[in-house]
C-alpha positions as CSV (number, residue, x, y, z in Angstrom):
1,M,14.9,-14.8,-3.5
2,K,11.2,-15.6,-3.7
3,K,8.7,-13.0,-2.4
4,S,7.4,-15.4,0.1
5,A,10.8,-15.9,1.6
6,K,11.4,-12.1,1.7
7,F,8.1,-11.7,3.4
8,L,9.0,-14.3,6.1
9,I,12.5,-12.8,6.7
10,T,11.2,-9.2,6.9
11,A,8.3,-10.2,9.2
12,A,10.7,-12.2,11.5
13,V,13.2,-9.3,11.7
14,F,10.4,-6.8,12.5
15,L,8.9,-9.1,15.2
16,G,12.4,-9.7,16.6
17,F,12.8,-5.9,17.1
18,Y,9.3,-5.5,18.3
19,Y,9.6,-8.0,21.1
20,L,13.4,-7.5,21.7
21,P,14.0,-8.0,25.5
22,I,16.6,-5.3,25.7
23,E,16.1,-4.9,29.5
24,L,17.6,-8.3,30.0
25,L,20.7,-7.8,27.9
26,P,24.0,-7.7,29.9
27,F,25.6,-4.9,27.8
28,R,24.9,-1.2,27.7
29,N,25.6,2.1,25.9
30,P,26.2,2.1,22.1
31,V,25.1,-1.5,21.2
32,F,22.3,-1.3,23.7
33,E,21.2,2.0,22.3
34,A,21.2,0.7,18.7
35,L,18.9,-2.2,19.7
36,A,16.8,0.0,21.9
37,L,16.2,2.6,19.2
38,A,15.4,-0.2,16.7
39,K,12.8,-1.7,19.2
40,W,11.3,1.8,19.8
41,Y,11.2,2.4,16.0
42,A,9.5,-1.0,15.4
43,R,6.8,-0.3,18.0
44,K,6.2,3.4,17.4
45,H,6.7,3.9,13.7
46,V,6.3,0.8,11.6
47,L,2.7,-0.1,12.3
48,L,1.2,3.3,12.6
49,C,3.4,5.4,10.3
50,L,5.1,3.2,7.7
51,V,2.3,0.6,7.0
52,P,-0.3,3.3,6.2
53,A,2.4,5.1,4.1
54,F,3.2,1.9,2.2
55,F,-0.5,1.5,1.3
56,I,-0.8,5.1,0.2
57,A,2.3,4.7,-1.9
58,G,0.9,1.5,-3.4
59,A,-2.4,3.3,-4.1
60,I,-0.5,6.1,-5.9
61,S,1.3,3.6,-8.0
62,V,-1.9,1.7,-9.0
63,F,-4.8,4.2,-8.8
64,V,-3.3,7.6,-9.7
65,S,-3.0,7.9,-13.4
66,Q,0.4,8.5,-14.7
67,A,-0.8,11.4,-16.8
68,S,-2.0,13.2,-13.6
69,V,1.4,12.9,-11.9
70,I,3.1,14.1,-15.1
71,K,0.6,17.0,-15.4
72,Y,1.4,18.4,-11.9
73,F,4.9,17.0,-11.1
74,G,6.4,16.1,-14.4
75,A,9.5,17.7,-16.0
76,K,7.3,19.7,-18.4
77,A,4.8,20.9,-15.8
78,K,4.8,24.6,-14.9
79,K,7.4,25.1,-12.3
80,I,5.4,27.4,-10.0
81,L,2.5,24.9,-10.0
82,A,4.7,21.8,-9.6
83,Y,6.7,23.1,-6.7
84,S,3.6,24.7,-5.0
85,V,1.7,21.5,-5.2
86,A,4.7,19.5,-4.0
87,S,5.2,21.8,-1.0
88,V,1.6,21.9,0.0
89,S,1.1,18.1,-0.4
90,G,4.1,17.4,1.9
91,S,3.0,19.9,4.5
92,I,-0.5,18.6,4.7
93,L,0.8,15.1,5.6
94,A,3.1,16.3,8.4
95,V,5.1,13.1,8.5
96,C,8.6,12.3,9.6
97,S,11.6,11.8,7.3
98,C,11.0,8.1,7.1
99,T,7.3,8.0,6.6
100,V,7.4,10.3,3.6
101,L,9.8,8.0,1.7
102,P,7.3,5.5,0.3
103,L,5.2,8.5,-0.9
104,F,8.2,10.1,-2.5
105,S,9.2,6.8,-4.2
106,G,5.7,6.4,-5.5
107,I,5.4,9.7,-7.2
108,Y,8.9,9.6,-8.6
109,K,8.5,6.2,-10.1
110,R,5.2,7.3,-11.5
111,G,6.9,10.0,-13.6
112,A,7.3,13.1,-11.3
113,G,10.2,15.3,-12.2
114,L,13.2,15.1,-9.8
115,G,12.8,18.7,-8.7
116,P,9.1,18.5,-7.6
117,A,9.7,15.1,-6.1
118,I,12.6,16.4,-4.0
119,A,10.5,19.4,-2.9
120,F,7.8,17.0,-1.7
121,L,10.4,14.9,0.0
122,Y,11.8,17.8,1.9
123,S,8.5,19.5,2.7
124,G,6.7,16.5,4.3
125,P,8.8,16.4,7.5
126,A,10.2,19.9,7.4
127,I,7.0,22.0,6.9
128,N,5.2,20.4,9.8
129,V,2.6,22.9,11.2
130,L,2.5,21.1,14.6
131,A,6.3,21.0,14.9
132,I,6.6,24.6,13.9
133,I,4.0,25.7,16.5
134,F,5.7,23.5,19.1
135,T,9.1,25.0,18.3
136,A,7.7,28.6,18.7
137,R,6.1,27.7,22.1
138,V,9.1,25.9,23.6
139,L,12.1,27.6,21.9
140,G,10.7,31.0,21.2
141,W,8.8,32.7,18.4
142,Q,12.0,33.7,16.6
143,L,13.2,30.2,16.1
144,G,9.6,29.1,15.2
145,L,9.2,31.8,12.6
146,A,12.7,31.2,11.1
147,R,12.0,27.5,10.9
148,A,8.7,28.0,9.1
149,L,10.2,30.5,6.6
150,G,13.4,28.5,6.1
151,A,11.6,25.2,5.5
152,I,9.2,26.7,2.9
153,L,12.1,28.4,1.1
154,F,14.2,25.2,1.3
155,S,11.6,23.0,-0.4
156,F,11.4,25.3,-3.4
157,V,15.1,26.1,-3.7
158,I,16.5,22.6,-3.1
159,G,14.0,21.1,-5.5
160,L,14.8,23.7,-8.2
161,L,18.5,23.3,-7.7
162,M,18.2,19.5,-8.0
163,H,16.3,20.0,-11.2
164,L,18.9,22.3,-12.7
165,I,21.9,20.3,-11.6
166,F,20.5,17.0,-13.1
167,I,18.5,18.5,-15.9
168,K,20.2,16.5,-18.6
169,E,19.8,13.2,-16.7
170,E,16.1,14.1,-16.1
171,Q,15.6,14.8,-19.8
172,R,17.0,11.3,-20.6
173,R,14.9,9.7,-17.9
174,Q,11.7,11.3,-19.2
175,A,12.6,10.3,-22.8
176,Q,13.6,6.7,-22.0
177,G,10.8,6.1,-19.4
178,D,7.2,5.3,-20.4
179,F,6.0,8.6,-18.9
180,A,4.5,10.5,-21.8
181,V,1.2,8.6,-21.8
182,P,-2.3,9.9,-22.6
183,E,-4.9,10.3,-19.9
184,E,-6.5,6.9,-19.4
185,G,-10.2,6.4,-18.6
186,E,-10.9,6.4,-14.9
187,A,-12.2,3.1,-13.4
188,R,-14.3,5.3,-11.1
189,P,-15.1,9.0,-10.8
190,L,-12.3,11.3,-9.6
191,W,-14.1,12.3,-6.5
192,K,-14.2,8.6,-5.4
193,N,-10.5,8.3,-5.7
194,A,-10.0,11.6,-3.9
195,V,-12.2,10.4,-0.9
196,Y,-10.3,7.1,-0.9
197,F,-7.0,8.9,-0.6
198,V,-8.3,11.3,2.0
199,S,-9.4,8.4,4.2
200,M,-5.9,6.8,4.1
201,I,-4.3,10.1,4.8
202,G,-6.7,10.7,7.7
203,I,-5.7,7.3,9.2
204,L,-2.0,8.2,8.9
205,V,-2.4,11.7,10.4
206,F,-4.7,11.0,13.3
207,A,-3.2,7.6,14.3
208,N,0.1,9.5,14.8
209,W,-1.3,12.7,16.3
210,A,1.3,13.7,18.9
211,K,0.5,14.2,22.6
212,P,0.4,18.0,23.3
213,D,1.8,19.8,26.3
214,S,0.0,18.9,29.5
215,S,-1.1,22.5,29.9
216,D,-2.6,22.7,26.4
217,A,-6.4,22.6,26.5
218,G,-7.0,23.8,23.0
219,A,-8.0,22.1,19.8
220,V,-4.8,20.1,19.5
221,A,-5.4,18.5,22.9
222,T,-9.0,17.8,22.0
223,I,-8.0,16.1,18.8
224,Y,-5.4,14.0,20.7
225,R,-8.1,12.8,23.2
226,L,-10.3,11.8,20.2
227,K,-7.5,10.6,17.9
228,W,-8.6,7.0,17.9
229,V,-12.2,8.0,17.2
230,F,-11.2,10.0,14.2
231,T,-8.9,7.1,13.1
232,A,-11.7,4.6,13.4
233,V,-14.1,6.8,11.4
234,F,-11.6,7.0,8.5
235,A,-10.8,3.3,8.8
236,I,-14.4,2.3,8.6
237,A,-15.0,4.6,5.7
238,L,-12.0,3.1,3.9
239,V,-13.3,-0.5,4.4
240,L,-16.7,0.5,3.1
241,M,-15.1,2.1,0.0
242,L,-12.9,-1.0,-0.7
243,I,-16.0,-3.2,-0.5
244,N,-18.3,-1.1,-2.7
245,W,-16.0,0.7,-5.1
246,F,-13.1,-1.6,-5.9
247,K,-12.8,-4.8,-7.9
248,K,-10.9,-7.8,-6.5
249,D,-8.1,-7.6,-9.1
250,E,-7.6,-3.9,-8.2
251,L,-7.2,-4.7,-4.6
252,K,-4.7,-7.4,-5.4
253,K,-2.6,-5.0,-7.5
254,W,-2.8,-2.4,-4.7
255,T,-1.6,-5.0,-2.1
256,I,1.3,-6.2,-4.3
257,S,2.4,-2.7,-5.0
258,S,2.3,-1.7,-1.3
259,W,4.3,-4.8,-0.4
260,E,7.0,-4.1,-3.0
261,F,7.5,-0.6,-1.5
262,A,7.8,-2.2,2.0
263,L,10.4,-4.7,0.7
264,Q,12.5,-1.9,-0.8
265,I,12.3,0.5,2.1
266,L,11.8,-1.2,5.4
267,P,15.1,-3.3,5.6
268,L,17.2,-0.2,4.8
269,L,15.3,1.9,7.4
270,L,15.9,-0.7,10.1
271,L,19.6,-0.9,9.2
272,G,19.9,2.9,9.3
273,V,18.1,3.1,12.7
274,L,20.5,0.6,14.2
275,V,23.5,2.6,13.0
276,A,22.0,5.9,14.1
277,G,21.3,4.4,17.6
278,F,24.8,3.1,17.9
279,L,26.4,6.4,17.0
280,L,24.0,8.9,18.6
281,G,21.7,7.0,21.0
282,R,18.1,7.9,21.8
283,V,16.7,11.1,23.3
284,G,18.2,11.4,26.8
285,H,20.6,8.4,26.3
286,E,24.2,8.2,25.0
287,G,25.5,6.5,21.9
288,I,29.2,6.2,21.1
289,I,29.2,10.0,20.5
290,P,28.6,11.7,23.8
291,S,25.9,14.5,23.8
292,R,28.1,16.7,25.9
293,F,30.7,16.5,23.1
294,V,28.1,17.7,20.7
295,G,27.0,20.5,23.0
296,R,30.5,21.9,23.2
297,L,30.9,21.9,19.5
298,V,27.8,24.0,18.6
299,G,28.2,27.0,20.9
300,G,28.3,30.5,19.5
301,N,27.6,31.2,15.8
302,S,30.8,30.2,14.0
303,L,30.9,28.5,10.6
304,F,32.1,25.3,12.2
305,A,29.3,25.3,14.9
306,N,26.6,25.7,12.2
307,F,28.2,23.2,9.9
308,F,28.5,20.6,12.6
309,A,24.9,21.2,13.8
310,S,23.7,20.7,10.2
311,I,25.7,17.4,9.8
312,F,24.6,16.2,13.2
313,G,21.0,17.0,12.4
314,A,21.2,15.4,9.0
315,F,22.5,12.0,10.2
316,M,20.6,11.7,13.5
317,Y,17.0,10.2,13.3
318,F,14.4,12.5,14.8
319,A,10.8,11.3,15.2
320,T,8.3,14.1,14.7
321,L,8.5,16.7,17.4
322,T,11.4,15.0,19.3
323,E,13.9,17.5,17.8
324,V,12.4,20.3,20.0
325,P,13.2,18.8,23.5
326,I,16.6,17.7,22.2
327,L,17.3,21.3,21.1
328,Q,16.0,22.6,24.4
329,G,18.6,20.6,26.2
330,L,21.4,21.6,23.8
331,I,20.5,25.3,24.1
332,G,20.6,24.9,27.8
333,A,24.1,23.4,27.5
334,G,25.3,26.5,25.5
335,M,24.2,25.8,21.9
336,G,23.8,29.0,19.9
337,K,20.6,30.0,18.2
338,G,22.2,29.9,14.7
339,P,23.3,26.2,15.1
340,A,19.9,25.5,16.6
341,L,18.1,26.7,13.4
342,A,20.6,24.8,11.3
343,L,19.8,21.6,13.1
344,L,16.0,22.3,12.8
345,L,16.3,22.8,9.0
346,A,18.5,19.7,8.4
347,G,17.3,17.3,11.1
348,P,13.7,16.5,10.4
349,A,14.2,16.4,6.6
350,L,17.0,13.9,6.7
351,S,18.4,11.0,8.7
352,L,20.8,8.2,8.1
353,P,17.9,5.7,7.5
354,S,16.3,8.0,5.0
355,M,19.5,8.5,3.2
356,L,19.9,4.8,2.5
357,V,16.3,4.6,1.1
358,I,16.7,7.8,-1.0
359,R,19.8,6.3,-2.6
360,S,17.9,3.2,-3.6
361,V,15.3,5.4,-5.4
362,I,17.4,8.1,-7.1
363,G,20.9,6.8,-7.0
364,T,24.1,7.7,-5.1
365,K,25.1,10.9,-7.0
366,K,21.7,12.6,-6.7
367,T,21.4,11.5,-3.0
368,F,24.8,13.0,-2.2
369,V,23.9,16.3,-3.9
370,Y,20.6,16.4,-2.0
371,I,22.3,15.9,1.3
372,F,25.0,18.4,0.4
373,L,22.4,21.1,-0.5
374,V,20.4,20.5,2.7
375,I,23.6,20.8,4.9
376,I,25.0,23.8,3.1
377,M,21.7,25.7,3.1
378,A,21.1,24.9,6.7
379,T,24.6,26.1,7.6
380,V,24.1,29.4,5.7
381,S,20.7,29.9,7.2
382,G,22.0,29.2,10.7
383,I,24.8,31.7,10.4
384,S,22.5,34.4,9.0
385,F,19.9,33.8,11.7
386,G,22.6,33.9,14.4
387,I,23.8,37.3,13.1
388,I,20.2,38.7,13.0
389,V,19.2,37.6,16.5
390,K,22.6,38.3,18.1
């Protein structure tokens, strides 16, 4: 299929979800929830989250030298440095499990080792400073602290385990791929590229700055009131940089690369959102699996309760910060603190839509192992936390 046809089809599907008149549909519950979640996702996440992320991923592919990626994330990079940079990079972005996917795909295809790339993939949505603070305020400092420590530990351990499990495949990939390249001459100074990336990250972060609690009068609330001012400043700076620092052929390559990421990722995400909405519904609404049924299954601190909470969290789609009010309701319905932590550690880092995209990047086997590790580690962490705070 020609790229122009793919563009028209993708644009038509997105606009269809964006303007979907779900209020006028005669049916309700699972099918309605699937379409309603897709409409909400198209309006709240595609334009402000995914589009900036696609452009950042395209910029990584075009403007970040392959030698730099290999130096910090490659298979031969120092493990402490690689995993530390991966974790810090992900936490600074503070994005959801879907928004981090184009960035993960970008560094992995650029030559990053599987372990550091997975550490980055997990840390982006899991080590979210705002979400951790929100968790501590709403659900208590114990859950907030456990979530922070668990997420940091997870990003290192899961990345390292993925590296060790698939070390032979990674060695073949590094040997067969055109990754061992010398440092190329930069088209512009490093500081210009750094400022260029900071401007795009600034747009992504501030455009999606979450509304704080109504009683919060601190810095977070101030930033939220001025979010569009900050976004506009970064956007204007980006436009000026593009005009003065970049050549026309560079901008063309950047646009093409960004569009290729969008074609690979967006259709799978929309499909996954439809399925997730059908099965689990939206926050406060029922899918085909009733929430009361979930609440009854995650009471106490049994192995089953923690395991079920981990699976439920891994497959359900959570927008940034929405996992907290969901958990608040489930805890009120009898959910144990152990299963609550298990869901917090598995939920933001995974979702059914993200699983489909991860599979398209690293393959079925690696995706299955990554999901398995997240669920098992979340289950063990939940049980341990439940015993400690009992």
